[in-house]
C-alpha positions in Angstrom: 17.5 10.6 -6.5 14.0 9.9 -5.8 11.5 12.8 -6.5 9.1 13.7 -3.9 5.8 16.0 -4.2 5.0 17.3 -0.5 1.5 18.7 -0.7 1.1 21.0 2.6 -1.0 23.9 3.2 0.8 24.8 6.2 3.5 27.0 4.9 6.1 26.7 8.1 5.6 23.1 8.0 5.7 22.4 4.1 9.5 24.6 4.6 10.4 22.4 7.2 9.3 18.9 5.8 11.2 20.4 2.6 14.4 20.9 4.3 14.8 17.9 5.8 14.0 15.5 2.9 16.5 17.5 1.2 18.9 16.6 3.8 17.8 13.1 3.3 19.1 13.6 -0.2 15.5 13.5 -2.0 14.3 15.8 -4.6 11.4 18.0 -3.0 8.6 19.4 -5.1 6.1 21.4 -3.3 2.2 22.2 -3.7 0.1 24.2 -1.0 -3.4 23.1 -1.9 -5.0 20.4 -3.8 -5.5 22.1 -7.3 -1.7 22.9 -7.4 -0.9 19.4 -6.4 -2.6 17.9 -9.3 -0.9 20.3 -11.7 2.7 19.5 -10.4 1.8 15.5 -10.0 1.0 15.9 -14.1 3.9 18.0 -14.5 6.4 16.7 -12.6 5.6 12.8 -12.4 7.3 12.3 -8.6 8.3 8.9 -7.3 6.1 9.4 -4.5 3.4 11.9 -3.2 3.2 13.2 0.8 -0.2 14.2 0.8 -1.8 16.4 3.6 -5.6 15.9 4.1 -6.7 19.1 5.2 -5.9 21.3 1.9 -7.9 24.0 0.6 -9.6 23.9 -2.8 -9.7 20.3 -3.1 -9.1 18.2 -0.1 -6.6 15.1 0.3 -9.3 12.6 0.0 -10.1 14.2 -3.5 -6.7 14.5 -4.8 -5.8 11.1 -4.0 -8.9 9.8 -6.0 -8.1 11.8 -8.7 -4.5 10.3 -8.6 -5.8 6.9 -8.6 -8.0 7.0 -11.2 -5.2 7.5 -13.6 -2.0 5.6 -12.4 -0.7 4.0 -9.1 2.0 6.5 -8.0 2.5 5.8 -4.4 1.2 8.0 -1.8 1.8 8.9 2.0 -1.1 10.4 3.6 -0.4 13.0 6.5 -3.3 13.6 8.9 -3.9 15.3 12.3 -7.1 13.1 12.5 -6.6 9.9 14.3 -10.4 8.6 14.2 -10.8 5.4 12.3 -13.0 6.5 9.7 -10.6 9.0 8.1 -8.2 6.1 8.4 -10.5 3.6 6.6 -11.5 6.2 3.7 -7.7 7.1 2.7 -7.0 3.2 2.3 -10.5 3.1 0.8 -9.2 5.6 -2.0 -5.8 3.7 -2.3 -3.6 5.4 -0.1 0.0 3.1 0.6 0.6 4.4 3.9 -0.4 6.9 6.5 1.3 9.3 9.2 -0.5 10.7 11.8 0.6 14.3 13.0 2.9 15.2 14.9 5.5 13.1 13.6 9.3 12.5 14.1 10.8 13.5 10.8 13.2 10.4 10.5 10.1 8.0 10.5 8.7 9.9 7.8 12.1 9.6 5.7 11.9 5.7 6.8 8.6 5.4 5.6 9.3 7.2 2.4 12.2 5.2 1.8 9.8 1.6 2.5 7.5 2.5 -0.1 10.0 3.3 -2.4 11.8 0.1 -1.6 8.6 -1.6 -2.5 7.8 0.1 -5.6 11.2 -0.8 -7.1 10.9 -4.3 -5.8 7.9 -4.0 -8.6 10.3 -3.6 -11.1 12.0 -7.2 -10.4 8.6 -9.2 -10.0 8.9 -10.5 -13.7 11.0 -13.2 -11.3 7.9 -14.0 -9.7 5.4 -16.6 -11.2 1.8 -15.6 -12.3 -0.8 -17.3 -9.6 -3.5 -19.2 -11.2 -5.8 -20.6 -8.4 -8.9 -21.7 -10.2 -10.4 -19.1 -11.9 -8.7 -16.5 -9.8 -5.4 -15.1 -11.6 -2.3 -12.7 -10.1 -0.2 -11.0 -12.7 2.8 -9.7 -10.7 4.2 -7.7 -13.8 1.0 -5.7 -14.3 -0.5 -6.0 -10.8 -3.6 -7.3 -12.2 -6.1 -9.2 -10.7 -8.9 -11.3 -12.4 -11.8 -13.5 -11.2 -13.8 -15.5 -13.4 -12.8 -12.9 -16.6 -13.8 -10.0 -14.3 -11.0 -7.3 -13.3 -10.3 -6.4 -9.6 -8.8 -3.3 -9.0 -6.4 -3.4 -6.3 -3.8 -1.0 -5.1 -0.1 -1.8 -5.5 -0.2 -3.0 -1.6 -3.5 -4.8 -1.8 -2.0 -6.7 -4.8 1.3 -7.3 -2.8 -0.6 -8.9 0.1 -3.2 -10.7 -1.8 -0.2 -12.1 -3.8 1.9 -13.5 -0.7 -1.3 -15.0 0.8 -2.1 -16.3 -2.7 1.0 -17.8 -2.9 0.6 -19.6 0.6 -3.2 -20.2 -0.2 -4.0 -22.6 2.6 -1.1 -21.6 5.2 -0.7 -18.9 7.6 1.0 -16.1 6.7 2.6 -14.5 10.0 2.1 -10.7 10.3 5.9 -10.2 10.3 6.3 -11.9 6.9 3.4 -9.6 5.3 5.3 -6.5 6.7 8.8 -7.6 5.3 7.5 -8.3 1.8 5.0 -5.6 1.3 6.1 -2.6 3.5 10.2 -3.9 3.6 10.3 -3.5 7.3 10.5 -5.9 10.3 7.6 -4.6 12.3 4.3 -2.4 10.8 1.3 -0.8 12.2 -1.4 -3.6 13.0 -4.1 -1.2 12.3 -3.1 0.0 9.0 -2.3 -3.8 8.0 -6.1 -4.7 9.5 -7.6 -1.6 7.3 -5.6 -3.0 4.2 -7.5 -6.7 4.7 -10.7 -5.2 5.4 -10.6 -3.0 2.1 -8.9 -6.1 0.3 -11.7 -8.6 1.5 -14.7 -6.2 0.3 -12.9 -5.8 -2.8 -12.9 -9.7 -3.2 -16.6 -9.9 -2.1 -17.9 -7.0 -4.2 -19.1 -9.7 -7.2 -20.7 -11.8 -4.9 -19.1 -15.2 -4.8 -15.8 -14.9 -3.6 -12.6 -16.3 -5.2 -11.8 -17.3 -1.2 -11.7 -16.2 2.2 -8.9 -14.0 4.0 -9.1 -14.9 7.6 -7.4 -14.0 10.7 -5.2 -15.9 13.0 -5.0 -14.2 16.3 -1.7 -13.6 17.2 0.0 -15.0 14.3 -0.9 -13.4 11.0 -3.7 -14.4 8.3 -4.7 -17.2 5.8 -6.1 -17.3 2.5 -8.3 -20.2 2.1 -9.2 -21.5 -1.6 -10.6 -24.5 -2.9 -7.7 -24.8 -5.0 -4.7 -24.4 -3.4 -1.4 -25.2 -5.4 2.1 -26.0 -3.5 3.7 -26.0 -6.9 3.2 -22.2 -7.3 4.3 -21.8 -3.3 7.5 -19.5 -4.5 7.4 -17.9 -1.3 7.2 -20.8 0.7 7.4 -19.9 4.7 10.3 -21.2 6.7 9.1 -23.4 9.7 10.9 -20.8 12.2 8.5 -17.8 10.5 5.2 -19.9 11.1 5.6 -19.0 14.9 6.1 -15.6 14.4 3.4 -13.5 16.3 1.3 -10.8 14.7 
């Protein structure tokens, strides 16, 4: 069974969330503040962290930052704040997904399972080819991206978005295809996808000259434009029926 670390300072909500997820057949580890969360994360090595942002001692942003300094344990952020800056900051620090409070516990369990499916799919990615577009390379076994010999640090979610776009370079990838490949679901949160795209663009542009541009195609999806587009790499070529899908 998958092991979940739940970090929540509200005792009643922590108890209820733990109870529901145990009934969903997860192994649950609890932490009530940021410092305890980091201790439990190091000691118990959970498969995923469900992290409230409003924590005593260390807030959720700092916990997320410290986790991302060390490895790529999936993190799902919970927050009662709905403003775009909070969401953008969480994605900038590397969260895999977020859920606004109050939420349905069925949705929480579904999002956790989607993230775990996505993580498990990473163990099968040795069947997916390494992508080389000019001086841009993506390695699906290590989730490493290099541009002109420089390492570009991406979260697992950002890597999978870029990998799908790069393997279809020069072709529009429908938003529905991104939701399926990246999140393992038929539909998704358009705001979350836009935030991931915005952060991915900034990372690719950080060194000045970029390996390519990610452009949005209104009501359809996204396209990665690169000077070298190699159809032979297109192992995930889109079916004609997918191209007409709406975002």
